[in-house]
Steps between C-alpha positions, in 0.01 A plus 500: 500500500200358683232755583337546840171387344656167401617440857161595649308272262742219559459537875121512471471173310769347718311596817174359363673173410652464847167572673300262278746215553497548877118522505457177301743315727337621821147429370598144406652446845182622669299235314729197550861387496431261211367784287794718600741227388322455168479874429852547632644249255297606197578866565865441414419401141394843365733697730818308423394456137478876450830547681668239277372652174610852599844373609560316174383802304737744670791255471439476124491880472840552668683194368832415665685827455642684800410478867130552434493221241660259744271622779179440306618165364563389860162639605324304224682183603380560855142546374513177296641301790244623750208460258596134459532468877152644558344268241672199655376606844141529370522160327640340814231639729186510285554208260717253690353603839844489660688739726686734261776570752749358440452412133646552152372857518775582749765425238371777276442743787862456607634523142319832461675674789848529338338653190317756714825584677677536163228742392556719804879498465490585129239772540681664792832520317436842339407657838746317724674829583181616674499198736657630820633294789205621708246367248685172465527466878127566550392245242746241632380552857137438400602191304705348782240602759241274338735228376641410843166423674374322187800268488481447874135398468576255217809343656358476852197315364717278280502204738122469459487565125592317181854588389380627158259738671783630717729556201231683304399690810857630525554568128200730457585750777865508384400589144238745628765667714721538193238659272348725768826698526491644144120536529528728803785688333275557199217647711741734679651613169151571363428745780838657431399542134765261370274234344163496324150391599539161332796414718302588813214268404740212441665566836163519679406168341820342630435638849151344488662170399741528792213558744286225343777240517562589865128456577502171306796373701341581835163365386653172384683469831170524688322281241250782442586601143277417204488632146265796485524609862515878563882501510487380138388850401865608521599239241233632262610857566856401418395399148273803459774746595744325265250491212408867537867589522572324171192654336607844619844454347356366173282811471796726566715308251233533230469876554876552488517302176224713344676819612828390338318406181323839490829681556660321207210592274 
């Protein structure tokens, strides 16, 4: 079992990471938008790189056996897809000097969503009996409550926007609405003592993604969004929460393995 000290230390380093990332973003924005865009793009390299390595590592530890094996394989596939998407976005904006939305990066962002949803479904299977109608109704209400105005915004502006932008603008909130339901369920179950700290971090990361995508959609609609703006902090936090969640689970997995080995000896 994970000790209270492990949780406290994990939270401390997590909190520091979140604060530092936000501070760097805000400082860059205070200097200039160009610097914010440069720092905003380059910041994804170490953050998503660490997330990718941790995801591949945990997937290799669990293999493909059982619900957890399938869950972590799906999670790793999501990490690979989104890492490629982020690198394509950076190349499009910093190297080619072109608008990265829409671009090839969107293909990999979209491909990643079904894998993330598969992760949630597989991981929730063992605790599905704890998911009450009230919890499901609450999470669904939040999802629909944001999805409806988002779709309305995209479709009502469609006559003035390129058709590809409209399609992508509709796809993202639909996928976000799908993954936010299990994410909210996970947070509720954590406070009920049904799931562990790792699961909560992953769910918080997904909620940050949901909020960030919504801000991105509204910012694009007003032609005010740029890579590295303050709303981008939520995208970074998404990856940080996910990475710390995976690291937390890897630590727990290693301790359980040592305990089993010691018991056999």
